[in-house]
VOLO-110204 format. One record per atom (N, C-alpha, C, CB): z, x, y; residue in three letters; atom name. Coordinates in pm, 1 decimal, decimal comma, m for minus. Last residue first. Glycine has a CB too. Layout:
REM VOLO-110204
Z;X;Y;ALA;CA
...
REM end
This chain:
REM VOLO-110204
457,7;m659,2;1492,9;VAL;N
301,6;m699,0;1407,7;VAL;CA
259,7;m839,5;1488,1;VAL;C
323,9;m739,8;1197,7;VAL;CB
613,3;m366,4;1411,4;LYS;N
558,3;m436,3;1522,6;LYS;CA
410,7;m516,1;1451,6;LYS;C
526,2;m314,6;1658,6;LYS;CB
908,2;m364,6;1256,8;LEU;N
780,7;m363,4;1228,3;LEU;CA
712,8;m486,4;1375,1;LEU;C
764,5;m416,5;1041,0;LEU;CB
1204,1;m412,3;1341,0;ALA;N
1152,6;m262,4;1361,5;ALA;CA
966,9;m262,1;1312,5;ALA;C
1266,6;m140,5;1237,7;ALA;CB
1265,4;m675,2;1337,8;LYS;N
1210,3;m611,9;1451,3;LYS;CA
1133,5;m510,3;1437,3;LYS;C
1293,1;m575,6;1527,7;LYS;CB
1378,4;m668,2;1077,7;ALA;N
1240,5;m739,3;1071,0;ALA;CA
1189,5;m638,3;1187,6;ALA;C
1234,1;m930,0;1106,2;ALA;CB
1645,5;m618,3;1078,7;LYS;N
1555,6;m507,6;1045,4;LYS;CA
1426,3;m505,8;1083,7;LYS;C
1549,4;m490,9;923,3;LYS;CB
1791,9;m827,2;1141,1;GLY;N
1761,6;m782,8;1242,8;GLY;CA
1645,0;m672,9;1203,9;GLY;C
1882,6;m741,0;1310,9;GLY;CB
1701,4;m988,9;786,0;GLY;N
1779,5;m975,8;918,7;GLY;CA
1696,6;m921,7;1031,7;GLY;C
1901,9;m882,2;902,1;GLY;CB
1491,9;m770,7;627,2;LYS;N
1582,5;m874,2;589,5;LYS;CA
1684,1;m843,0;718,8;LYS;C
1650,2;m859,3;420,6;LYS;CB
1370,1;m568,4;518,2;LEU;N
1366,9;m574,2;677,2;LEU;CA
1403,0;m725,4;687,0;LEU;C
1205,8;m529,5;758,0;LEU;CB
1457,7;m462,8;279,2;TYR;N
1462,2;m341,2;386,1;TYR;CA
1440,7;m451,3;536,6;TYR;C
1301,3;m195,3;353,2;TYR;CB
1329,5;m671,3;160,7;ASP;N
1457,5;m693,3;139,1;ASP;CA
1518,3;m563,4;254,6;ASP;C
1495,7;m682,4;m40,3;ASP;CB
1027,7;m654,2;210,9;MET;N
1093,2;m776,5;233,7;MET;CA
1256,9;m748,8;226,1;MET;C
1040,2;m885,5;123,6;MET;CB
1034,9;m396,1;45,2;LEU;N
952,1;m398,9;212,3;LEU;CA
1057,3;m551,5;253,6;LEU;C
700,2;m440,4;209,5;LEU;CB
1067,2;m461,2;m231,0;GLY;N
1184,0;m374,1;m165,1;GLY;CA
1108,6;m406,5;m13,5;GLY;C
1201,7;m174,9;m225,8;GLY;CB
814,6;m619,0;m249,7;LEU;N
992,6;m656,4;m272,8;LEU;CA
1072,8;m611,4;m202,3;LEU;C
1059,6;m618,1;m388,3;LEU;CB
628,1;m475,0;m231,3;LEU;N
656,9;m582,3;m95,1;LEU;CA
761,3;m598,4;m110,9;LEU;C
594,0;m720,2;m71,7;LEU;CB
743,0;m150,1;m313,5;GLY;N
637,0;m288,8;m330,7;GLY;CA
694,3;m351,9;m190,4;GLY;C
665,5;m414,6;m501,5;GLY;CB
867,1;124,1;m391,5;GLY;N
977,3;m22,6;m367,1;GLY;CA
860,7;m143,9;m350,2;GLY;C
1100,1;m13,0;m185,0;GLY;CB
627,0;265,9;m169,1;SER;N
748,8;265,0;m295,8;SER;CA
845,8;192,5;m283,9;SER;C
819,2;383,8;m323,3;SER;CB
310,0;218,2;m160,4;LEU;N
442,4;179,3;m70,0;LEU;CA
526,2;190,4;m187,2;LEU;C
451,6;16,6;17,0;LEU;CB
87,6;453,9;m225,7;TYR;N
140,0;311,2;m296,4;TYR;CA
299,3;281,3;m179,4;TYR;C
193,2;347,6;m523,2;TYR;CB
m192,6;564,5;m52,8;LYS;N
m78,9;581,6;m77,1;LYS;CA
m21,0;466,5;m132,1;LYS;C
m23,8;625,3;20,9;LYS;CB
m481,9;782,1;61,6;VAL;N
m421,0;605,8;m5,1;VAL;CA
m293,8;657,7;m52,8;VAL;C
m524,4;510,2;m166,2;VAL;CB
m776,3;807,9;178,8;ASN;N
m648,7;863,0;146,9;ASN;CA
m552,6;739,0;183,7;ASN;C
m616,9;1006,4;231,9;ASN;CB
m1087,6;782,4;m43,8;TYR;N
m985,0;698,4;48,1;TYR;CA
m858,9;795,1;49,2;TYR;C
m942,6;531,6;m19,9;TYR;CB
m1232,1;831,4;m257,5;GLY;N
m1260,9;895,0;m84,7;GLY;CA
m1181,6;874,3;m32,6;GLY;C
m1360,2;853,8;11,1;GLY;CB
m1223,9;722,0;m515,5;GLN;N
m1319,2;658,2;m398,4;GLN;CA
m1365,3;712,4;m269,8;GLN;C
m1263,7;552,7;m354,3;GLN;CB
m996,8;799,6;m610,4;ALA;N
m1112,7;839,0;m649,6;ALA;CA
m1213,3;787,4;m575,6;ALA;C
m1129,2;816,2;m769,8;ALA;CB
m822,0;653,6;m445,7;ALA;N
m819,9;779,2;m385,8;ALA;CA
m959,5;845,2;m443,8;ALA;C
m677,7;862,9;m423,6;ALA;CB
m859,1;371,1;m508,0;LEU;N
m915,8;417,5;m436,1;LEU;CA
m889,3;598,1;m391,7;LEU;C
m898,8;320,3;m352,5;LEU;CB
m745,8;418,6;m806,9;TRP;N
m901,3;420,4;m805,1;TRP;CA
m939,4;445,5;m669,3;TRP;C
m970,1;285,2;m855,0;TRP;CB
m484,6;475,8;m717,3;THR;N
m547,5;588,5;m802,6;THR;CA
m708,7;595,7;m808,3;THR;C
m496,0;570,5;m951,3;THR;CB
m398,8;278,7;m591,2;ARG;N
m400,7;375,2;m529,6;ARG;CA
m513,6;484,8;m586,5;ARG;C
m269,4;412,0;m526,2;ARG;CB
m431,3;79,0;m815,1;ALA;N
m525,6;77,1;m756,6;ALA;CA
m516,6;200,0;m626,1;ALA;C
m540,7;m65,3;m726,4;ALA;CB
m209,1;194,6;m957,8;MET;N
m338,5;153,6;m1043,3;MET;CA
m417,5;143,4;m896,2;MET;C
m329,0;m14,5;m1160,2;MET;CB
8,9;116,4;m761,8;ASN;N
m49,2;273,7;m803,2;ASN;CA
m122,7;314,4;m854,9;ASN;C
m5,0;340,8;m852,3;ASN;CB
m9,3;m128,4;m770,6;SER;N
m34,0;m65,8;m602,9;SER;CA
m59,7;80,7;m656,5;SER;C
128,6;m76,6;m467,0;SER;CB
68,1;m214,5;m991,8;ARG;N
m63,2;m256,8;m967,6;ARG;CA
m102,1;m162,8;m812,0;ARG;C
m65,1;m445,3;m956,5;ARG;CB
328,4;m136,1;m964,8;ASP;N
249,5;m104,6;m1087,8;ASP;CA
142,7;m104,1;m1043,7;ASP;C
254,0;m183,8;m1201,0;ASP;CB
540,7;m158,8;m802,3;ASN;N
481,3;m51,9;m765,3;ASN;CA
329,5;m46,3;m888,5;ASN;C
607,6;81,2;m770,2;ASN;CB
648,8;m484,5;m674,7;LYS;N
688,1;m360,1;m737,0;LYS;CA
584,7;m243,9;m695,4;LYS;C
693,9;m380,2;m896,3;LYS;CB
432,8;m650,0;m545,0;PRO;N
580,4;m699,7;m527,9;PRO;CA
641,5;m582,4;m622,6;PRO;C
615,4;m878,8;m585,7;PRO;CB
213,2;m387,1;m390,2;CYS;N
219,8;m512,4;m472,8;CYS;CA
386,3;m565,2;m502,0;CYS;C
137,6;m476,0;m623,7;CYS;CB
m8,3;m186,4;m165,5;ALA;N
117,4;m248,6;m221,6;ALA;CA
138,5;m382,4;m279,8;ALA;C
200,0;m247,3;m131,5;ALA;CB
m144,7;85,9;m50,1;VAL;N
m146,8;m36,8;m101,2;VAL;CA
m9,8;m74,3;m196,6;VAL;C
m279,2;m44,2;m177,2;VAL;CB
m222,8;229,5;242,1;VAL;N
m75,8;208,2;178,4;VAL;CA
m85,4;73,9;106,9;VAL;C
53,9;203,8;297,2;VAL;CB
m450,0;407,9;392,2;LEU;N
m439,0;297,7;338,0;LEU;CA
m323,3;293,3;296,6;LEU;C
m520,4;271,3;255,7;LEU;CB
m480,2;583,9;693,5;LEU;N
m411,2;615,6;572,4;LEU;CA
m403,8;442,6;529,8;LEU;C
m246,0;715,2;597,6;LEU;CB
m802,5;536,8;837,3;LYS;N
m629,3;559,8;827,1;LYS;CA
m591,0;552,6;722,1;LYS;C
m537,2;473,1;890,4;LYS;CB
m1079,7;548,5;862,9;ASP;N
m990,6;658,8;945,6;ASP;CA
m866,6;650,1;963,2;ASP;C
m1022,5;675,6;1067,4;ASP;CB
m1204,2;363,7;694,4;LYS;N
m1202,5;488,8;634,2;LYS;CA
m1121,8;622,1;730,9;LYS;C
m1362,4;517,1;605,3;LYS;CB
m1050,1;25,1;645,2;PRO;N
m1053,2;100,8;720,1;PRO;CA
m1085,0;267,7;666,9;PRO;C
m941,6;68,3;780,4;PRO;CB
m1223,2;m179,7;446,9;LEU;N
m1088,2;m64,5;459,2;LEU;CA
m1131,7;m4,0;534,2;LEU;C
m1034,1;30,3;348,8;LEU;CB
m1399,9;m353,9;361,9;GLU;N
m1299,4;m400,6;480,5;GLU;CA
m1195,0;m306,8;501,2;GLU;C
m1228,3;m538,0;453,4;GLU;CB
m1552,4;m260,0;219,9;ASP;N
m1636,9;m213,3;339,8;ASP;CA
m1521,4;m290,3;447,5;ASP;C
m1830,3;m278,8;343,2;ASP;CB
m1505,8;m298,3;m45,6;LEU;N
m1435,8;m182,4;m27,0;LEU;CA
m1511,4;m172,3;164,8;LEU;C
m1483,5;m35,6;m175,3;LEU;CB
m1479,0;m511,3;m208,5;ARG;N
m1477,8;m515,4;m75,9;ARG;CA
m1403,4;m400,6;m4,4;ARG;C
m1426,8;m636,8;m41,8;ARG;CB
m1581,9;m448,5;m492,3;ASP;N
m1656,1;m572,4;m419,5;ASP;CA
m1656,7;m591,6;m255,0;ASP;C
m1587,3;m703,2;m475,0;ASP;CB
m1332,8;m332,7;m536,2;PRO;N
m1467,2;m290,5;m564,2;PRO;CA
m1561,2;m322,7;m473,1;PRO;C
m1510,0;m335,8;m677,8;PRO;CB
m1114,6;m521,8;m502,5;LEU;N
m1118,5;m401,0;m433,0;LEU;CA
m1252,2;m351,4;m469,0;LEU;C
m1002,9;m304,3;m467,1;LEU;CB
m1072,2;m723,0;m673,4;GLU;N
m1176,0;m770,8;m609,8;GLU;CA
m1198,8;m621,9;m493,4;GLU;C
m1135,0;m940,3;m540,1;GLU;CB
m825,5;m666,5;m853,9;PRO;N
m977,5;m682,5;m892,3;PRO;CA
m1097,7;m685,5;m797,2;PRO;C
m989,4;m801,0;m957,0;PRO;CB
m647,6;m661,8;m600,7;ALA;N
m694,9;m539,7;m679,4;ALA;CA
m824,3;m578,1;m770,5;ALA;C
m569,5;m483,9;m777,5;ALA;CB
m696,7;m865,0;m330,5;PRO;N
m681,2;m837,1;m458,0;PRO;CA
m715,9;m726,5;m539,5;PRO;C
m722,6;m914,2;m502,1;PRO;CB
m659,0;m814,5;m22,5;ILE;N
m762,1;m760,5;m117,8;ILE;CA
m681,4;m787,9;m247,7;ILE;C
m808,2;m592,0;m92,7;ILE;CB
m532,2;m857,3;272,6;LYS;N
m513,6;m913,5;153,1;LYS;CA
m609,6;m925,2;62,9;LYS;C
m472,6;m1015,8;166,6;LYS;CB
m413,2;m614,1;496,5;LEU;N
m513,0;m684,1;437,0;LEU;CA
m488,1;m750,0;303,5;LEU;C
m614,7;m602,1;427,0;LEU;CB
m97,9;m696,2;756,0;GLY;N
m230,7;m647,5;663,7;GLY;CA
m310,3;m710,4;582,3;GLY;C
m206,1;m565,6;584,1;GLY;CB
103,3;m974,7;800,6;PHE;N
65,3;m870,4;808,0;PHE;CA
m10,3;m777,9;678,5;PHE;C
167,1;m829,3;856,8;PHE;CB
283,5;m1175,4;658,4;ASN;N
201,5;m1213,8;753,5;ASN;CA
143,4;m1111,2;809,7;ASN;C
255,6;m1285,7;839,2;ASN;CB
313,1;m1270,3;293,6;VAL;N
347,9;m1139,7;390,3;VAL;CA
208,1;m1149,7;535,2;VAL;C
327,3;m951,9;262,4;VAL;CB
454,4;m1496,7;129,0;GLN;N
348,9;m1448,3;230,5;GLN;CA
389,3;m1333,2;291,0;GLN;C
318,0;m1544,1;337,5;GLN;CB
434,8;m1689,9;m161,8;TRP;N
534,2;m1601,4;m67,5;TRP;CA
407,4;m1496,8;20,9;TRP;C
671,0;m1486,8;m187,8;TRP;CB
223,0;m1869,1;m320,9;VAL;N
376,4;m1849,7;m314,4;VAL;CA
464,0;m1794,3;m216,6;VAL;C
407,2;m1784,6;m403,1;VAL;CB
m5,5;m1714,8;m201,8;LYS;N
35,8;m1852,5;m219,1;LYS;CA
159,5;m1894,0;m224,6;LYS;C
m7,8;m1897,3;m315,2;LYS;CB
21,7;m1446,2;m306,6;ILE;N
14,7;m1453,6;m200,2;ILE;CA
27,7;m1585,9;m153,5;ILE;C
m76,3;m1396,2;m171,1;ILE;CB
10,1;m1513,8;m565,1;GLU;N
99,2;m1500,7;m525,4;GLU;CA
124,3;m1471,0;m413,8;GLU;C
134,5;m1457,3;m576,8;GLU;CB
m287,9;m1628,7;m629,0;MET;N
m141,8;m1724,2;m637,7;MET;CA
m19,3;m1658,0;m597,7;MET;C
m106,0;m1774,0;m788,6;MET;CB
m463,1;m1392,2;m553,8;ALA;N
m438,0;m1535,9;m441,6;ALA;CA
m293,4;m1585,4;m500,2;ALA;C
m583,5;m1693,8;m459,9;ALA;CB
m267,6;m1101,7;m645,8;VAL;N
m367,3;m1208,8;m658,1;VAL;CA
m332,5;m1323,3;m574,9;VAL;C
m382,7;m1253,6;m798,2;VAL;CB
m175,3;m830,8;m371,7;ARG;N
m146,9;m934,2;m496,5;ARG;CA
m274,8;m1018,4;m510,8;ARG;C
m9,0;m1042,8;m468,6;ARG;CB
m198,5;m610,9;m267,4;VAL;N
m344,7;m625,6;m355,3;VAL;CA
m305,6;m725,9;m476,2;VAL;C
m407,8;m456,8;m428,7;VAL;CB
m228,9;m540,0;88,9;ASP;N
m175,7;m634,2;m30,8;ASP;CA
m272,1;m655,5;m123,8;ASP;C
m129,6;m772,2;11,0;ASP;CB
m244,0;m261,4;258,9;VAL;N
m315,9;m342,3;156,9;VAL;CA
m276,7;m360,7;68,8;VAL;C
m408,5;m318,0;120,4;VAL;CB
m194,4;m134,5;594,8;LEU;N
m129,4;m216,4;446,6;LEU;CA
m214,4;m305,3;379,5;LEU;C
m1,7;m313,5;472,8;LEU;CB
m290,6;155,6;716,6;GLU;N
m316,2;m2,1;711,1;GLU;CA
m267,4;m67,9;561,7;GLU;C
m492,2;m32,2;734,2;GLU;CB
m198,7;361,2;963,5;CYS;N
m200,8;312,1;866,7;CYS;CA
m215,9;189,7;853,5;CYS;C
m128,4;341,9;821,7;CYS;CB
m139,9;369,6;1288,5;LYS;N
m203,6;539,4;1183,1;LYS;CA
m213,1;483,2;1022,9;LYS;C
m41,5;719,8;1179,6;LYS;CB
m9,4;256,6;1420,7;GLY;N
m154,5;238,7;1350,7;GLY;CA
m244,5;312,7;1365,9;GLY;C
m216,9;138,9;1374,8;GLY;CB
262,7;255,4;1459,4;GLU;N
164,9;357,2;1534,6;GLU;CA
3,2;370,3;1529,4;GLU;C
205,7;481,7;1491,8;GLU;CB
359,8;110,7;1288,2;ASN;N
405,6;79,2;1423,3;ASN;CA
267,5;189,3;1498,1;ASN;C
606,7;130,4;1455,5;ASN;CB
274,4;259,1;1017,8;TYR;N
205,1;132,3;1092,9;TYR;CA
241,4;94,7;1225,5;TYR;C
227,7;11,2;1021,9;TYR;CB
437,9;469,4;1045,8;LEU;N
313,3;492,4;1074,1;LEU;CA
221,2;368,7;1126,5;LEU;C
264,8;549,5;959,6;LEU;CB
697,1;341,1;1043,5;GLU;N
695,2;423,5;1152,1;GLU;CA
533,7;458,6;1181,9;GLU;C
789,4;553,1;1120,5;GLU;CB
670,8;217,2;812,7;ILE;N
696,6;178,3;915,4;ILE;CA
643,2;242,8;1056,6;ILE;C
810,7;174,4;899,8;ILE;CB
644,4;439,6;630,9;PHE;N
572,4;329,7;639,6;PHE;CA
552,7;235,9;786,2;PHE;C
631,3;257,4;538,5;PHE;CB
930,0;553,3;667,6;GLU;N
775,2;610,8;703,7;GLU;CA
651,8;516,6;734,5;GLU;C
723,9;692,5;581,1;GLU;CB
1055,1;384,6;536,3;ASP;N
1023,1;398,6;690,3;ASP;CA
950,4;486,7;735,9;ASP;C
1119,6;415,6;763,6;ASP;CB
967,4;352,5;239,9;LEU;N
936,5;240,6;361,4;LEU;CA
968,1;263,9;499,4;LEU;C
1008,4;117,3;339,3;LEU;CB
725,9;626,1;135,0;GLU;N
849,9;586,2;180,0;GLU;CA
885,9;453,3;319,2;GLU;C
898,4;726,5;217,9;GLU;CB
448,7;630,1;7,0;ILE;N
498,5;663,1;82,3;ILE;CA
657,0;533,9;118,4;ILE;C
377,5;692,5;173,6;ILE;CB
299,5;828,5;m306,7;ARG;N
387,3;716,2;m243,0;ARG;CA
430,0;755,8;m116,2;ARG;C
511,6;680,1;m323,4;ARG;CB
227,2;1085,4;m319,9;MET;N
133,7;959,2;m412,3;MET;CA
197,4;837,6;m379,6;MET;C
135,6;969,8;m595,5;MET;CB
345,4;1275,4;m312,1;THR;N
254,9;1296,6;m237,0;THR;CA
146,4;1145,6;m233,7;THR;C
195,6;1435,8;m289,2;THR;CB
564,4;1291,3;m494,9;SER;N
578,0;1231,2;m400,2;SER;CA
462,7;1225,2;m295,2;SER;C
681,6;1272,4;m362,4;SER;CB
430,6;1411,7;m725,2;MET;N
431,1;1287,6;m743,2;MET;CA
425,4;1189,9;m631,2;MET;C
525,5;1269,7;m809,6;MET;CB
429,4;1709,5;m709,9;GLU;N
303,5;1653,8;m666,3;GLU;CA
325,5;1491,7;m668,0;GLU;C
178,4;1705,4;m766,8;GLU;CB
678,7;1750,3;m876,9;SER;N
628,9;1839,9;m783,4;SER;CA
546,5;1744,5;m691,5;SER;C
545,2;1960,6;m850,8;SER;CB
593,3;1658,5;m1151,5;PRO;N
712,5;1596,4;m1059,7;PRO;CA
684,0;1645,1;m947,3;PRO;C
862,4;1628,1;m1091,9;PRO;CB
209,9;1588,8;m1182,0;ILE;N
323,6;1674,2;m1217,2;ILE;CA
453,8;1639,6;m1103,1;ILE;C
268,0;1843,8;m1211,1;ILE;CB
m39,8;1548,2;m1154,5;VAL;N
38,5;1451,5;m1182,9;VAL;CA
173,3;1526,5;m1291,0;VAL;C
m63,2;1329,1;m1250,7;VAL;CB
m287,3;1677,5;m1063,5;ASN;N
m173,3;1665,4;m961,7;ASN;CA
m54,0;1539,6;m1043,4;ASN;C
m253,5;1601,6;m784,7;ASN;CB
m465,4;1662,1;m1255,0;LYS;N
m369,0;1797,9;m1244,6;LYS;CA
m274,2;1786,5;m1182,5;LYS;C
m415,5;1910,4;m1190,8;LYS;CB
m540,0;1408,7;m1207,9;ILE;N
m439,6;1420,7;m1329,0;ILE;CA
m441,7;1546,6;m1306,5;ILE;C
m471,8;1371,0;m1483,7;ILE;CB
m705,2;1442,2;m934,5;PHE;N
m565,2;1372,8;m966,7;PHE;CA
m461,6;1392,0;m1092,1;PHE;C
m595,9;1240,2;m974,8;PHE;CB
m899,3;1649,1;m992,3;ASN;N
m780,8;1677,4;m949,0;ASN;CA
m669,9;1581,0;m917,9;ASN;C
m803,0;1739,1;m856,3;ASN;CB
m1017,6;1459,4;m1221,4;GLN;N
m948,2;1567,3;m1252,8;GLN;CA
m870,3;1618,5;m1161,7;GLN;C
m1017,6;1652,1;m1291,7;GLN;CB
m1179,1;1259,7;m1052,8;MET;N
m1012,4;1226,1;m1151,0;MET;CA
m948,8;1348,3;m1166,9;MET;C
m1025,2;1161,9;m1329,3;MET;CB
REM end
C-alpha cells in the first residue's frame, strides 16, 4: 500500500485506469478480463453479457476465479467502487486497472453499430 499511496499524484493517475478504446482492443486480443463488481441487484436489473461477475464485497472470497495472467479491468456503473476494488486487488498483487467511464460509459460507447467492435 505504501507504493500505491506514493503514486497518488496527477502524473501517475492514468496508470490506474484504462480508456474504453484500449480496453476493447485488449479484450478482443484476450489480454484482459472484465470484472463486473456490481451487486446482484444491479446485475439483475441490467445485464452486461460478458466478463466475470464478482460483486466487490465477494472479491476476498473469490480470488481463485481471477486470472493471474491477464490484466484485470474492474468496472461498476461509474468509477467509485471499481477504483476501490482496483486498489484492493493491486494490493493483493494483481495487474489491475479500472474502466474509465464505468459500465455506463462502455454501454454508451457501444450503442448501435459500435457494439460489433467487441468480440464476445
